[in-house]
C-alpha positions in Angstrom: 0.0 0.0 0.0 1.5 3.3 -1.1 0.3 6.6 0.2 -0.2 9.1 -2.6 -1.2 12.1 -0.4 -2.7 13.0 2.9 -5.3 15.7 3.5 -6.7 16.2 7.0 -7.9 12.9 8.4 -7.9 11.1 5.0 -5.3 9.8 2.7 -5.2 8.6 -0.8 -3.5 5.2 -1.2 -2.7 3.0 -4.2 -2.8 -0.8 -4.3 -2.2 -2.7 -7.6 -3.0 0.4 -9.7 -6.2 1.0 -7.8 -6.7 4.1 -5.6 -8.7 4.3 -2.4 -9.4 6.9 0.3 -8.8 5.7 3.8 -8.7 7.3 7.2 -5.1 8.3 8.1 -5.1 6.0 11.1 -6.2 2.8 9.2 -5.0 0.3 6.7 -8.3 -1.6 6.7 -9.5 -1.8 3.1 -13.0 -2.6 4.4 -13.1 1.1 5.4 -11.8 2.2 2.0 -13.7 4.2 -0.6 -12.8 3.6 -4.2 -11.2 6.7 -5.9 -11.6 7.6 -9.5 -14.0 6.6 -12.3 -15.0 3.0 -12.9 -13.2 2.6 -16.2 -14.4 -1.0 -16.6 -18.0 0.3 -16.8 -17.1 3.2 -19.1 -14.8 1.3 -21.5 -15.6 -2.3 -22.4 -12.1 -3.0 -23.8 -10.6 -5.3 -21.2 -7.1 -3.8 -21.3 -7.8 -0.1 -21.4 -8.9 0.4 -17.7 -5.6 -1.0 -16.4 -3.5 0.9 -19.0 -5.2 4.2 -18.0 -4.5 3.6 -14.3 -0.9 2.6 -15.1 -0.6 6.1 -16.6 -2.1 7.8 -13.5 -5.5 8.4 -15.2 -8.2 7.9 -12.5 -10.6 10.8 -12.9 -12.2 12.9 -15.7 -9.7 15.7 -14.9 -6.8 13.2 -15.3 -8.2 12.2 -18.6 -8.3 15.8 -19.9 -4.9 16.8 -18.5 -3.2 13.6 -19.7 -5.0 13.2 -23.0 -1.8 12.1 -24.8 -1.2 9.4 -22.2 -4.8 8.3 -22.6 -4.4 8.1 -26.3 -1.3 6.1 -25.9 -3.1 3.7 -23.6 -5.9 3.2 -26.2 -3.3 2.7 -29.1 -1.4 0.2 -27.0 -4.6 -1.8 -26.3 -5.7 -1.8 -29.9 -2.2 -2.4 -31.1 -2.2 -5.6 -29.1 -5.5 -6.5 -30.6 -4.2 -5.9 -34.2 -1.1 -8.1 -33.4 -3.4 -10.9 -32.2 -5.6 -10.6 -35.3 -2.6 -10.6 -37.6 -1.3 -13.8 -36.0 -4.8 -15.4 -36.2 -5.2 -14.4 -39.9 -1.7 -15.7 -40.8 -2.5 -19.0 -39.0 -5.9 -19.2 -40.6 -5.0 -18.7 -44.3 -1.4 -17.6 -44.5 -0.1 -14.6 -46.5 -1.4 -14.4 -50.0 
């Protein structure tokens, strides 16, 4: 658990690319409140939510401020898909 910042009686922590708000005096995740947008509900591509979080994009403001990093996350995800599709197409019928 990594503390990102502390404000008053609360702190923002990160665990496995997920962020939570916790009381300063507690490490109990049962008391944690999830921080940021639920990218899995917003974007149905399975890789994009994790790639956004890896780039520190948790909120709408993060998305706007880090638009190039968000675009890179999307291109990375779809680039991986294109690579997979290319391999499948080659295996299916070969190059012609």
